C-alpha positions in Angstrom: -3.5 -33.2 -65.3 -5.9 -32.8 -62.4 -4.8 -29.2 -61.6 -5.7 -28.1 -65.2 -9.3 -29.3 -64.6 -9.3 -27.4 -61.3 -8.2 -24.2 -63.0 -10.6 -24.6 -65.8 -13.5 -25.1 -63.4 -12.9 -21.8 -61.6 -12.3 -20.0 -64.8 -8.6 -19.2 -64.5 -7.9 -20.6 -67.9 -11.4 -21.0 -69.2 -14.3 -18.6 -69.5 -16.6 -17.7 -66.7 -20.3 -17.4 -67.2 -22.0 -16.3 -64.0 -25.8 -16.6 -63.6 -27.7 -14.9 -60.8 -31.3 -14.6 -59.7 -33.4 -12.3 -61.8 -35.2 -10.0 -59.3 -35.9 -6.3 -59.5 -38.5 -4.4 -61.5 -37.7 -3.5 -65.1 -37.4 0.1 -66.1 -40.4 1.6 -68.0 -39.8 1.4 -71.7 -40.1 5.2 -72.1 -37.5 5.7 -69.4 -35.2 2.9 -70.6 -31.5 3.8 -69.7 -28.7 3.7 -72.1 -25.5 1.7 -71.7 -23.5 4.6 -70.2 -26.2 5.1 -67.6 -26.3 1.5 -66.5 -22.5 1.4 -66.4 -22.6 4.5 -64.1 -25.1 2.8 -61.8 -22.7 -0.2 -61.4 -19.6 2.0 -60.9 -21.3 4.1 -58.3 -22.7 1.1 -56.4 -19.4 -0.7 -56.2 -17.2 2.3 -55.7 -19.2 2.9 -52.5 -18.8 -0.7 -51.4 -15.7 -1.5 -49.3 -16.5 -5.2 -49.0 -19.1 -7.7 -50.2 -20.1 -11.2 -49.2 -22.6 -13.6 -50.8 -23.6 -17.1 -51.6 -22.9 -18.3 -55.1 -24.0 -21.1 -57.4 -21.5 -21.8 -60.1 -22.1 -23.6 -63.4 -19.1 -24.0 -65.7 -19.9 -25.1 -69.2 -17.3 -26.6 -71.5 -18.3 -26.0 -75.1 -16.1 -28.7 -76.6 -17.5 -31.5 -74.4 -20.9 -29.9 -73.9 -20.6 -30.6 -70.2 -21.7 -28.4 -67.3 -20.5 -28.8 -63.7 -22.2 -27.1 -60.8 -20.7 -26.0 -57.5 -21.8 -23.9 -54.6 -20.2 -21.8 -51.9 -19.4 -18.5 -50.3 -17.6 -15.6 -51.9 -16.1 -12.5 -50.3 -14.6 -9.3 -51.9 -12.7 -6.5 -50.3 -11.1 -3.5 -51.9 -8.5 -3.2 -53.2 -8.0 -6.4 -55.2 -9.0 -9.0 -52.6 -11.4 -11.9 -53.2 -12.1 -15.4 -51.8 -14.2 -18.3 -53.0 -14.9 -21.1 -50.5 -16.6 -24.0 -52.1 -19.0 -26.1 -50.1 -18.3 -29.7 -49.2 -17.7 -32.2 -50.7 -15.9 -30.0 -53.2 -14.0 -28.0 -50.6 -11.9 -25.9 -53.0 -10.5 -22.5 -51.9 -9.6 -19.7 -54.3 -8.0 -16.6 -52.6 -6.4 -13.4 -53.9 -4.7 -11.0 -51.5 -4.5 -8.3 -54.2 -1.1 -9.5 -55.5 -1.2 -13.3 -55.9 -3.9 -15.9 -56.2 -3.9 -19.3 -54.5 -6.0 -22.2 -55.7 -6.3 -25.2 -53.3 -7.9 -28.5 -54.3 -8.6 -31.0 -51.4 -7.5 -34.6 -51.8 -9.5 -37.0 -53.8 -11.2 -39.9 -52.0 -8.5 -42.2 -50.6 -5.7 -39.6 -51.1 -3.8 -38.1 -48.2 -2.7 -34.9 -49.8 -4.4 -32.1 -51.6 -2.6 -29.8 -54.1 -2.4 -26.1 -54.9 -0.9 -23.6 -57.2 0.0 -19.9 -56.8 0.5 -17.2 -59.4 0.4 -13.4 -59.8 -3.1 -12.1 -60.2 -2.1 -10.6 -63.6 -1.8 -14.2 -64.9 -5.2 -15.3 -63.8 -8.6 -14.7 -65.3 -10.9 -14.1 -62.3 -8.9 -11.1 -60.8 -8.7 -9.6 -64.3 -12.4 -10.1 -65.1 -13.6 -9.0 -61.7 -11.3 -6.1 -61.1 -14.1 -3.6 -61.0 -15.7 -5.5 -58.1 -12.5 -5.5 -56.1 -11.5 -1.9 -56.8 -8.3 -2.8 -58.7 -9.5 -1.5 -62.0 -11.6 1.4 -63.4 -14.9 0.2 -64.8 -15.7 2.9 -67.3 -12.1 3.5 -68.3 -11.2 -0.2 -68.9 -14.2 -1.4 -70.9 -16.4 -0.6 -73.8 -20.0 -1.5 -73.1 -23.4 -1.8 -74.7 -26.9 -3.0 -73.7 -28.2 -6.4 -74.8 -31.8 -7.5 -75.0 -32.8 -8.4 -71.4 -36.1 -9.9 -72.8 -34.2 -12.2 -75.1 -32.0 -13.3 -72.2 -35.0 -13.8 -69.9 -34.0 -11.2 -67.4 -36.1 -8.4 -65.8 -33.3 -5.9 -65.3 -30.6 -4.6 -67.6 -27.9 -6.7 -69.3 -24.7 -4.9 -70.0 -22.0 -6.4 -72.2 -18.4 -5.4 -71.5 -15.4 -5.7 -73.8 -11.9 -4.8 -72.6 -10.4 -1.7 -74.3 -7.1 -3.7 -74.3 -7.3 -7.2 -75.6 -7.2 -9.7 -72.8 -6.0 -13.4 -73.1 -8.3 -14.2 -70.1 -11.7 -13.5 -71.6 -13.5 -12.3 -74.7 -16.4 -10.5 -73.1 -18.3 -10.1 -69.8 -22.1 -9.8 -69.4 -23.4 -8.1 -66.3 -27.0 -8.7 -65.3 -27.9 -5.6 -63.4 -30.8 -4.8 -61.0 -32.6 -1.7 -62.1 -35.1 -1.5 -59.2 -35.1 1.7 -57.2 -33.8 0.1 -54.0 -31.0 -2.0 -55.6 -30.1 -0.1 -58.7 -26.7 -1.1 -60.0 -26.4 -4.4 -58.0 -24.9 -7.1 -60.2 -26.9 -10.3 -59.9 -25.3 -12.3 -62.7 -21.9 -12.1 -64.3 -21.1 -14.0 -67.5 -17.5 -14.2 -68.5 -16.9 -15.8 -71.9 -13.5 -16.9 -73.0 -12.0 -16.9 -76.6 -13.1 -20.6 -77.0 -16.7 -19.6 -76.0 -16.6 -21.7 -72.8 -18.8 -20.3 -70.1 -18.9 -20.4 -66.3 -21.9 -19.1 -64.5 -22.4 -17.8 -60.9 -25.7 -17.0 -59.2 -25.1 -14.5 -56.4 -27.5 -14.8 -53.5 -27.9 -13.2 -50.1 -25.5 -10.3 -51.0 -24.4 -8.3 -48.0 -22.7 -4.9 -48.4 -22.8 -3.7 -44.8 -20.8 -6.4 -43.0 -17.0 -5.6 -43.2 -14.7 -8.4 -44.3 -11.4 -8.6 -42.4 -8.2 -8.4 -44.5 -7.1 -11.6 -42.6 -9.7 -13.5 -44.6 -7.5 -13.1 -47.7 -4.3 -14.3 -46.1 -4.5 -18.0 -46.9 -2.1 -20.9 -46.9 -3.0 -24.4 -47.9 -2.6 -27.3 -45.4 1.0 -28.2 -44.7 0.9 -31.5 -46.5 -0.6 -30.1 -49.7 1.6 -30.6 -52.8 2.5 -27.5 -54.8 2.1 -27.8 -58.6 2.8 -25.5 -61.5 -0.3 -23.8 -63.0 
């Protein structure tokens, strides 16, 4: 069913692996932080952030078919619990959470007159669950266990923090955060990798991140076009 492919591509039913640009100077070896320190950087950075907007590049990898699809667009977050992904044309998908429900809209295929969408509570969807620490709807250090991975092995110049939920989640197995450790941008997440229980991955590169421009709550009140067909997720 086409809507299943849509949901998988944004990581609602599949895993998300998010890849961002690797900028920022590495910490000196003798001053290398531990996992708790890096987690505290991230929590402090995003607790002080009311809203965030950025460009993204998404690469979703299906392990069974060994197939990767790439999409681009704009993402916005606002606390508490709000997020919106607008995909560039010709894709044109829209994924919006208002803090209570998530709506996924897929534009019509070539030659079709109607798009389709589904709506569900955010508790039943992967993205809100996995990104709750970004949207302020979940405690970072209280909800996850974390450890540092080898940034060198992962070809990253900052810190790589692996998160595992303290309560088993059906939506993902683990999350990797690629964290800037430079003095000016310490704690900024450049890459998020969300891996599901089937080891599928979906990757987002975050670019041009802006923390100072407020995002209006109206941004997250979205309804699909009137002729769109509603389907069950």
